[in-house]
C-alpha positions, -999 to 999 in steps of 0.1 A, spaced: 542 465 359 523 496 347 513 516 377 477 523 384 467 543 415 433 526 419 445 491 409 434 461 429 446 432 407 472 423 381 468 410 346 492 392 323 483 390 286 500 359 272 482 357 238 466 389 226 433 371 222 412 391 248 415 425 265 397 440 295 377 470 285 354 496 302 319 504 290 303 538 291 271 539 311 250 548 281 266 520 260 280 545 236 246 562 232 226 530 227 203 534 257 170 554 254 172 591 261 149 587 291 172 561 306 202 583 301 185 612 319 171 593 349 180 556 353 214 559 371 214 523 385 211 509 350 239 533 338 260 521 366 251 485 358 261 490 322 295 504 333 301 478 360 333 458 359 358 451 331 343 435 300 362 405 288 364 414 251 376 392 223 402 410 202 399 383 176 367 363 167 362 327 179 341 301 163 323 276 185 311 243 170 287 218 186 295 182 176 285 148 191 277 161 225 309 183 228 319 218 221 349 230 202 363 265 198 389 278 172 401 313 163 390 323 128 401 348 102 434 361 92 449 359 127 441 322 133 475 308 126 492 335 146 471 329 176 477 291 175 514 297 173 512 322 202 494 296 222 520 269 216 548 294 225 531 308 256 528 276 276 565 268 280 572 305 286 546 306 314 560 274 330 597 285 328 589 319 344 568 304 372 533 315 361 522 279 357 532 248 376 549 223 353 526 195 345 501 209 369 463 209 364 463 242 346 493 233 324 476 200 314 443 217 306 458 245 285 481 225 264 451 208 249 442 241 231 425 274 238 392 257 249 380 223 261 347 207 270 336 199 306 304 185 321 291 174 354 275 139 354 249 137 327 246 175 325 249 195 294 284 202 280 301 235 288 330 251 270 359 265 290 376 291 269 410 305 280 411 342 273 449 342 271 449 363 303 462 354 338 451 374 368 460 378 404 439 398 429 454 419 457 451 407 493 416 411 505 401 411 470 384 384 449 377 385 412 342 376 400 337 362 365 301 365 351 282 373 320 283 406 300 247 414 312 229 444 297 246 441 263 253 404 258 253 375 233 220 359 242 230 326 226 255 318 254 253 317 292 284 324 313 289 304 345 296 326 376 330 319 391 352 335 418 390 337 416 404 339 451 442 332 450 462 362 460 495 343 459 497 333 423 484 341 388 454 322 377 444 317 340 412 336 333 388 311 318 352 319 308 329 289 311 301 290 284 270 271 278 256 273 243 218 276 241 197 251 222 185 277 197 221 286 187 234 275 153 257 245 151 285 269 143 284 300 165 307 330 159 317 349 191 330 385 189 333 414 212 322 412 249 318 377 262 319 382 299 327 405 328 355 405 354 350 426 385 368 429 419 347 421 449 355 421 486 348 391 509 342 394 546 306 406 545 280 394 571 244 397 561 218 395 589 180 393 583 156 412 605 119 422 605 107 457 597 100 462 634 137 459 641 146 485 615 118 511 616 140 538 602 141 520 569 103 521 566 102 558 576 129 567 551 110 548 524 78 568 531 98 601 533 113 595 499 79 586 482 60 615 496 31 634 480 55 659 464 74 631 447 43 619 429 31 654 421 64 662 404 65 629 387 32 635 368 50 659 345 88 652 347 115 630 360 121 639 396 158 631 399 152 629 436 174 599 441 203 615 421 201 645 445 199 622 475 230 603 466 249 634 455 240 652 487 240 629 516 265 604 503 289 631 490 311 630 520 312 592 520 323 592 484 354 610 493 363 582 516 350 552 495 354 561 459 327 569 434 292 559 443 267 537 426 232 551 424 196 545 417 169 565 401 132 563 394 118 554 360 100 581 341 64 570 344 36 585 365 30 564 396 61 543 391 81 542 423 114 537 405 145 517 412 151 522 449 135 531 481 142 556 506 164 582 521 181 575 553 199 603 570 209 578 597 223 552 573 255 551 594 238 544 627 241 511 646 269 485 645 273 483 607 310 482 598 319 502 568 351 511 550 381 512 573 362 494 602 376 464 619 358 431 613 334 421 585 311 446 569 275 441 582 246 442 559 209 442 571 182 424 551 150 441 563 120 419 555 86 436 550 65 408 535 66 371 525 91 355 502 122 370 518 154 368 499 178 341 508 213 347 523 239 327 503 276 323 506 302 314 480 316 280 490 339 272 460 366 293 443 390 289 415 427 290 424 461 284 408 456 247 417 436 240 386 405 249 366 380 230 387 366 250 417 377 239 451 361 245 486 370 279 501 391 273 532 397 309 541 379 308 574 356 338 582 366 358 551 337 346 530 316 363 503 279 366 511 251 377 488 213 377 486 192 357 462 158 374 454 131 350 441 98 358 425 70 360 450 40 361 426 36 338 396 29 358 365 29 359 327 40 389 306 35 396 269 51 423 248 35 431 214 59 458 203 38 485 219 22 473 251 37 451 278 9 434 297 17 417 330 -8 391 342 -1 380 378 -19 353 398 -43 377 415 -50 358 447 -13 354 454 -6 391 447 -35 402 470 -23 379 497 13 392 496 2 429 494 -20 424 525 9 409 544 31 439 535 4 464 547 0 444 579 38 446 585 38 484 581 6 488 602 21 468 631 52 490 632 37 524 623 -1 522 627 -30 526 604 -27 564 602 8 560 587 -7 537 560 -33 563 551 -8 591 550 17 572 529 -4 553 504 19 560 475 50 547 493 31 515 502 20 511 465 56 508 456 57 475 473 21 462 472 16 466 434 48 445 430 48 451 392 54 484 374 56 487 336 76 511 316 61 535 290 45 521 258 70 508 233 95 496 259 99 459 266 106 465 303 89 463 337 99 463 373 94 437 400 97 451 435 107 426 462 91 429 496 124 435 514 151 462 517 189 459 518 209 483 539 247 484 535 273 502 556 284 537 546 305 536 514 289 504 502 266 499 473 249 467 460 253 450 426 220 438 414 229 410 390 200 397 370 193 360 365 180 353 330 151 331 320 134 318 289 125 348 268 137 375 292 167 390 309 168 406 343 191 436 339 222 445 359 222 476 381 241 492 409 222 509 438 237 529 467 221 509 494 237 528 522 211 556 516 186 539 493 174 504 502 152 487 476 166 462 451 142 459 421 144 434 394 142 451 360 129 428 333 138 430 296 113 409 276 130 395 245 102 374 233 76 391 210 40 381 209 42 349 230 42 353 268 70 347 292 61 327 323 78 332 357 67 308 384 68 315 421 102 309 435 121 316 403 155 333 411 155 369 398 185 387 413 217 381 431 224 411 453 261 415 461 273 442 485 304 459 472 324 489 484 323 518 460 360 521 459 360 488 439 334 499 414 359 519 394 391 501 405 416 494 378 444 468 373 482 467 369 496 452 338 521 424 345 547 414 319 568 383 312 601 384 329 620 385 296 597 412 280 
């Protein structure tokens, strides 16, 4: 195996069909200059994980209710021969159980169709890779996010078998608007290490007043005065300053930053000099890491746990039976029904006004009960961050923010992956926020539809918020080889 100091999983390449690659935060210069200057969580989201990248193109065909995938081009025959040769080699060297569920699935070809009941067919595509996480680590398979093929959707999956290598399969759903023959190239998914053993506890703002005070301290009058003419970079300084010592213990930090528009409250909320107080367990602590969901209004995020994982037993997920070592996350849902239309210049958001007013009033009441009316008057800008709920980007950009009425506080050395959940005509983008010092988890929309509105009903899932230690954000892998290599 090739040594890697920061490695936390192993990879065996049996075919040469796919490789794991790293992105640059600016997507090789493709992001707007304003984003490159200021929007650190988006840059961190772009760079998150290892992209599952096709080294050779694949052609997907829809036919009679099923999906079929074949390599194309000059390397087609070589890949098919490599596939036929790889399976007996994997079995003879102990990487696959002979005639086991994985062996039976893979000998049918590089890809096969699966479905649940009368549901739509999904394509399981073997990348030619096998992976094995280190003890205490799971591997998460998801979509390629901020630069992705919008004609496919990737099913989220978790690989949690530290005893054996597991074939890395990407499960795809082809969208209705895709052509009958779809060519796949480049990045088709993302593989990232995550750490189970997180406990998320919900509490009211009254039980975590330091979070509200930190939010107001960050969005003070000086913040908005500076923001009128330039990007403040306040969050960048916050993370670089107060979290600097923690980075030395927990690896590189994810971050967040405000967007460059007057009055926009940005991608996070709040400094907390006391982020390490209380009973939160961080890196190196015994027991599970403790995360607090601080609710400041209606429509609180849901606490969810992964209940099924993929193992060396076979391609179908099985119930996780690892006891208390579970993987917890938050699901943020839309609190205010709205429509949004982008015409190439202006992005107009039209919320259901009574519902927005009702929610905004509830947020103000929550802050007033904890801090008093004088606090509300003195920190009007900080409250607007939450009560406005929507914040557009500058003209010409098809983006806007949705600001949930809750905060997430992680232990020292932990950030949060904000993984967007896509809908019809829009994406919610992936980001990484250092939620040990900065607690808001906004949903950043990218409107893909031009002219016609997108519609987002109340209760629509927008984000999955997954706490993750920063030492895993840049963790690498070790290259395993066949025994006769």
